[in-house]
Every structure is written in C-alpha cells, then in structure tokens.
FIVEX-826663 format. One line per 10 residues: for each residue x, y, z of C-alpha. Coordinates in steps of 0.5 Angstrom, whole numbers, m for minus. Each point is the difference from the previous one (the first is absolute). Layout:
% residues N
X,Y,Z; ... $
This chain:
% residues 451
32,m13,m31; m1,m7,0; m6,m4,1; m1,m7,2; m4,m4,m5; m3,m4,5; m8,1,2; m1,5,6; m6,0,5; m1,6,2 $
2,0,8; m5,5,3; m6,m2,m4; 1,m7,3; 2,2,7; m6,m3,4; m2,6,4; m3,2,4; 7,3,3; m2,0,7 $
1,m5,6; m7,m2,4; m3,6,3; 5,5,m3; 0,5,m6; 6,3,m4; 0,4,m6; 4,3,m5; 2,6,m5; 2,2,m7 $
0,m4,m6; 4,4,m5; 5,m2,m6; 6,3,m2; 7,2,4; 7,m1,3; 5,4,m3; 7,1,1; 2,6,3; m5,5,2 $
0,4,7; 3,m3,6; m3,1,7; 5,m2,5; m3,m3,6; 4,m1,7; m4,m7,0; 4,m5,5; 0,m7,m2; 0,m5,5 $
6,m4,0; 0,m6,m5; 3,m7,2; 3,m4,m5; m3,m1,m6; 2,m5,m6; m1,6,m5; 3,6,4; 5,m3,4; 0,3,8 $
1,7,3; m5,3,m6; m4,3,5; 4,6,0; 0,1,m7; m5,5,m4; m6,m3,m3; m2,3,m6; m8,1,m1; m3,1,m7 $
m7,3,1; m6,2,m4; m3,3,5; 1,7,m3; m7,3,2; 1,5,6; m5,m5,5; 3,m6,m2; 7,2,0; 0,3,7 $
m4,m6,2; 6,m4,m2; 5,5,3; m3,m1,7; 0,m8,m1; 8,1,m1; 1,5,5; m4,m5,5; 5,m5,m2; 6,4,2 $
m1,m2,7; 2,m7,m2; 6,2,m3; 7,0,m1; 0,3,m8; m4,4,m4; m5,m1,m6; 1,4,m6; m6,2,m4; m1,1,m7 $
m6,3,m1; m3,0,m8; m6,2,m3; m5,m5,1; m1,m1,m8; 7,0,m2; 2,m5,5; m5,m5,m3; 2,2,m7; 7,m2,1 $
0,m5,5; 3,m6,m4; 6,5,m2; 1,2,7; 0,m7,2; 5,m2,m5; 4,5,2; 3,3,7; m7,m1,4; m1,2,7 $
0,m5,5; m7,0,2; m5,3,m5; m8,1,0; m4,m4,m4; m7,m4,m1; m2,m7,2; m2,m6,m5; 1,0,m7; 5,6,m1 $
4,m3,6; 0,m7,m3; 3,3,m7; 6,3,3; 1,m6,5; 0,m4,m7; 5,4,m3; 5,m1,5; m1,8,2; m2,m1,7 $
3,m3,7; m3,m6,3; m3,2,7; m3,m7,2; 5,1,6; m3,6,2; m7,m3,m1; 2,m6,5; 1,5,6; m6,5,m2 $
m5,m4,m4; m4,m1,6; m3,7,0; m3,m1,m7; m6,m5,m3; 2,m5,m4; m4,4,m6; 5,5,1; 6,m4,0; m2,m3,m6 $
m1,7,m3; 8,1,2; 2,m7,m3; 3,m1,m7; m1,m6,m5; 6,m4,3; m4,0,7; 5,5,3; m2,7,3; 3,6,m3 $
m5,6,3; m2,2,7; m7,3,0; m1,7,3; m8,2,m1; m5,0,m5; m6,4,m2; m7,m1,m4; m2,3,m7; m7,2,1 $
m4,6,m2; 1,6,5; m4,6,1; m1,5,6; m6,m1,5; m2,7,0; m1,1,m7; m4,m6,0; m4,2,6; m1,7,m3 $
m3,m2,m7; m3,m6,3; 4,m5,m4; 0,m8,2; 6,m4,m2; m2,m5,m6; 0,m7,0; m1,m2,m7; 2,3,m6; m7,3,m2 $
0,3,7; 7,3,m1; m2,3,m7; m6,3,3; 4,3,5; 5,3,m5; m6,3,m3; m2,4,6; 7,2,1; 0,3,m7 $
m7,4,1; 3,3,7; 6,2,m4; 5,m5,3; 5,m4,m4; m2,m7,2; 6,m4,m1; 7,3,1; 5,m3,m5; 8,1,m1 $
4,m5,m4; 6,5,m2; 5,m5,4; m3,m6,m4; m2,m5,6; m6,4,3; m5,m3,m5; 2,m7,1; m4,0,6; m7,2,m4 $
2,m5,m5; 1,m6,5; m6,1,4; m4,1,m7; 3,m7,m2; m1,m4,7; m7,3,1; m2,m2,m7; 4,m6,m2; 2,m2,7 $
7,m1,4; 2,m7,m3; m1,4,m7; 5,5,3; 5,m5,2; 0,m3,m7; 0,6,m4; 6,3,4; 4,m6,m1; m1,0,m8 $
m5,m6,0; m6,4,m2; m1,4,m7; m1,7,0; m4,0,m6; m5,m4,4; m7,2,1; 1,0,7; 6,6,0; m4,3,m5 $
m6,1,5; 5,3,5; 2,6,m5; m7,1,m3; m3,0,8; 6,5,1; m1,4,m6; m8,1,3; 3,3,6; 6,5,m3 $
m5,5,0; m1,0,7; 8,1,1; 4,6,0; 2,2,m7; 7,0,m2; 3,m5,5; 6,m2,m4; 3,7,2; m2,0,8 $
4,m3,5; m4,m5,6; 1,6,5; m3,5,m4; m6,m4,m1; 0,m1,7; 0,7,1; m7,1,m3; m3,m5,4; 3,4,6 $
m3,6,m3; m7,m4,m1; 1,2,m7; 0,m8,m2; m5,m4,4; 4,m7,0; 7,m3,m2; 2,m7,m1; 6,0,3; 4,m4,6 $
0,2,7; 6,4,m1; m5,6,m3; 0,2,8; 7,3,m1; m3,6,m4; m5,1,6; 2,5,6; m1,m3,7; m6,3,1 $
m3,m2,m7; 2,m7,1; m6,m2,4; m4,2,m5; 3,m5,m5; m4,m6,m1; m1,m6,m6; m5,m5,m3; 2,m7,m3; 0,1,m8 $
m7,m1,m2; m3,m7,m2; 0,m1,m8; m1,m8,m1; m5,m3,6; 5,m6,m1; 6,3,2; m4,5,5; 6,5,4; 4,m7,1 $
7,3,m2; 4,6,3; 6,3,m2; 5,0,6; 7,1,m2; 6,m2,5; 6,5,1; 6,m2,3; 8,m1,m1; 5,m5,m3 $
7,m1,0; 4,1,m6; 4,m6,m3; 6,5,m1; 0,3,7; 6,2,3; m2,m1,7; m4,m6,0; 0,m2,8; m2,8,2 $
m5,0,m6; m3,m7,3; 0,3,7; m4,6,m2; m5,m4,m3; m1,m3,6; m2,6,3; m4,2,m5; m4,m6,1; m2,2,7 $
m7,3,2; 4,5,3; 3,3,m7; m7,m1,m3; m3,4,5; 5,6,0; m1,0,m7; m8,0,1; 1,6,5; 2,4,m5 $
m4,m3,m6; m6,m2,3; m3,m2,m7; 2,m7,0; 0,m6,4; 5,m4,3; 2,m7,m2; 2,m3,7; m4,m4,4; 2,3,6 $
m1,7,m2; m4,4,5; m7,2,m4; m3,4,6; 3,6,m3; m3,m1,m7; m5,6,m3; m7,m2,m2; 3,0,m7; 6,m5,1 $
m5,m5,4; m5,0,m6; 6,m1,m5; 2,m6,4; m7,m3,0; m1,1,m7; 6,m4,m2; m1,m5,6; m7,m1,m3; 2,m1,m7 $
0,m7,m4; 5,2,m4; 6,5,0; 4,3,m6; 6,3,0; m1,5,m5; 1,0,m8; 8,2,0; 1,m5,6; m4,m6,m3 $
3,0,m6; 7,0,m4; 4,7,2; 1,1,m8; m7,m2,m2; m3,5,5; 5,6,m1; 1,m1,m8; m7,m2,m2; m5,1,5 $
2,7,2; 0,3,m7; m6,m4,m2; m4,3,6; 2,7,m1; m2,m1,m8; m7,m3,2; m1,6,5; 2,5,m6; m4,m4,m5 $
m5,m5,3; m4,m1,m7; 5,m5,m3; 0,m6,5; 1,m5,m5; 6,3,m3; 3,1,7; m2,m7,2; 3,m3,m6; 7,4,1 $
0,m2,8; m1,m8,m2; 6,1,m6; 5,3,5; m3,m5,6; 2,m6,m5; 7,3,m1; 2,1,7; m3,m6,3; 3,m5,m5 $
7,3,1 $
C-alpha cells in the first residue's frame, strides 16, 4: 500500500459541526475499524435500480445492469435494516442489487486490497479522514455529480465530511451516532445511582457499584477498536479537542506529558473495568449491561442493537465525565457512516443512481425503522418517530462544541491498525509500563508519518 508524503488534515476532526440545519437534529452510528474483503457470503437481493440516464463514465442504458454492493453490515440488526433499504429501492427499478456481506472487522482489515482488486460498485464506509485516504489513493470514484442533485439535503458540515482533499465529493452520509456512557435506567433507579458529571463523581459511582456486587464498567477489546473510544474521550477531556487533532495527525509526541497523563488516568480506572477485555467482543460486554451485571458501558449508540425491543426503552446515557475544567465536556465522538463508489466499479452509472437513492430521507428512515439506534443525516428526515434515546443523541451532538470521528477515522488507517490496536491491547494486558509503550508508539509513528 502506498501512502502520500503530503501532510494530512484529519477531515472529520475539522468538520465544522454541529451537523444539523437550523432547528433540525441528526445523528449517527458506529465507529469501527477494520473490514472489506473479497469473497465472503453473498446475499442476492432483488432490488430494482432506477433507470440511469447517460453517464460520462458508465455510458447509457446501465439502469438494467446489476449493481454490486459491498456491505460490512454483518450483525443481524443492521444487516436486516440494510436489506429493507435495498428492497425499498426495488420499486424504483429495472435491475438488481447483488449484496456481498462481509464480517465487519474483516471488511475493514482488507479494504485496501479489496479496492485494488475487483471491488463491488458501491461499498459501505466512513466519512472524513478514512474516506479521504482512499480518495487520495485514487481508489474511489468522484461523485460530485451525485452531490449536485442531492446536496440540498445535507448541511455544509456533512458535505465537508464527504469531501476529499481535492475539493471533490466521494461519500454519501447515511447516519451518525454518538459515543457516550450507556446504562440501564432501571438499575440506576433501583440502586439510587446518579449519572456523574466529573471524573471524581464517576469514580465514586464505580466504588458504589463494586460495593453492590456490580462490575462498574463493561469492557471489551477483542476486535481491537472498542478501547479507542475510551482513549479518545480521556484524551479530549484531559488535553482538549485540538490536541486530539494534532496527535492523530502525527504532529504531537506520544511520549509527551499530556499523553502520559491520559494513560496514567486510564490505568487508575482499569480496576473498575471488566477484566480480560482482550478476550471479549463488544457484543458480549453489551450483554453484561443488558443483564445488569455491569453498570455502565463506554460505547456508541449501536449498543442498543443488543437490547430487545422491550428493554431498549430502559437504555440511557450520559456524556463522558469532565476531567479538565478547561475542556469540560465540550467534545463528542460521533462517527458518520455511509457509502462510496469504487474507482474500479463495473457499473458506475448504476452505482451513482443507487447513491442518489441512499442520499434520500426515505432510505435513511427505512434503515432506522429496523435499526433505531442511530439518527438520520438528511435535513428532511422525519424525526417525529424518534425514540427518546435518539432525540437525546441528537441533542448531545448538536450541543457539542467539537465533534470527533473516532481514533481510527481521525488518523491514518495504517497507524490505527498496525500501531494503535496492538498498543492499546498491550496496555490493557499490562498497564504498568506506560513509558515503554509510549516510546514504542512514538517510534512507529515517526516511521509511518514520514513515509
């Protein structure tokens, strides 16, 4: 994989959120890191494609051709939700959508090889830095012409998060979601717990939970990405959003006192976390929250996928606690998920036509009907059917002074996957050698960011 030697500005980190138009709320979904492989299970859907007109890349009469769709929506809830979206597209068709669903983590781990091989026409991906990376590599199709017809449905901030370093658009946003500290309302009511606002209050609550025989914080990092959310919040609460941006861009030293304070603070919190996190998936940790064996969970709103419809109303959250009064709770982690068109797409015109549909409020609401754990990005999406949790998610993000996209989306993909995943897992296994760990990260960072 080749990398540009030019400096990179973390796109999502510089998106001028809030993401919403005046008087409107929007939100999102899952920040994750690894995925898109060749092969894997294929789910054919009889999804009809709207007829495409002439297209400079795909020629005419492509509406009847099949469009292939590479999907990382492998968990049951989002997989079924996406199936309903593509089935909803059947009524506007003359062709079919062939869906290749790949395990979420495998998808991310193999995305570069996938895009350089024989990729699907349209594929699921993430906004900002990670989108920009592949656009700069020449592996994504310019869809500025799609934006010329659908752009009115999105805020300028969302357009910016969908724009490459060359000023062209390569991404259509679909939904986004915040990371926060999730809990069950009934457990808090039963035990008399109060959501904390500061780190000291958070620690005091953890002590109460331990005394009550409850694991204070559900925790998992088998997949490598979940712990990144905890790191990001600790870093932004201690050092601020701007420091986060510079650190992710390779412009701050990992051996600095600021980063050391992040890990030292985290080390003090680890005794409150579920042990053996590197052997546990996020879904398994979520089940401990569902069962009230754990009291809290730092994760994205997609944690609601693990709750039954009856229990979902019991799910609530609070913003990650304040640590440094200078930065308060200003920053919120809220990744944007959506779609791109591969540069090597076989049916470019059909792919762009599908993208136009995916850019509608109709498509977003079809998805949210089956997966009500996220919030639509489209200005015209009807929010009247949102659950109280969805409305609270929208309020959290719209009220934030800064919005980040998640560690693995705010930095280079290779740095996130080859350095930060093993480093954070190493820290979880042995949190006592922070100095050695940070020296190792810094040395690897210098090598990667100067290639």
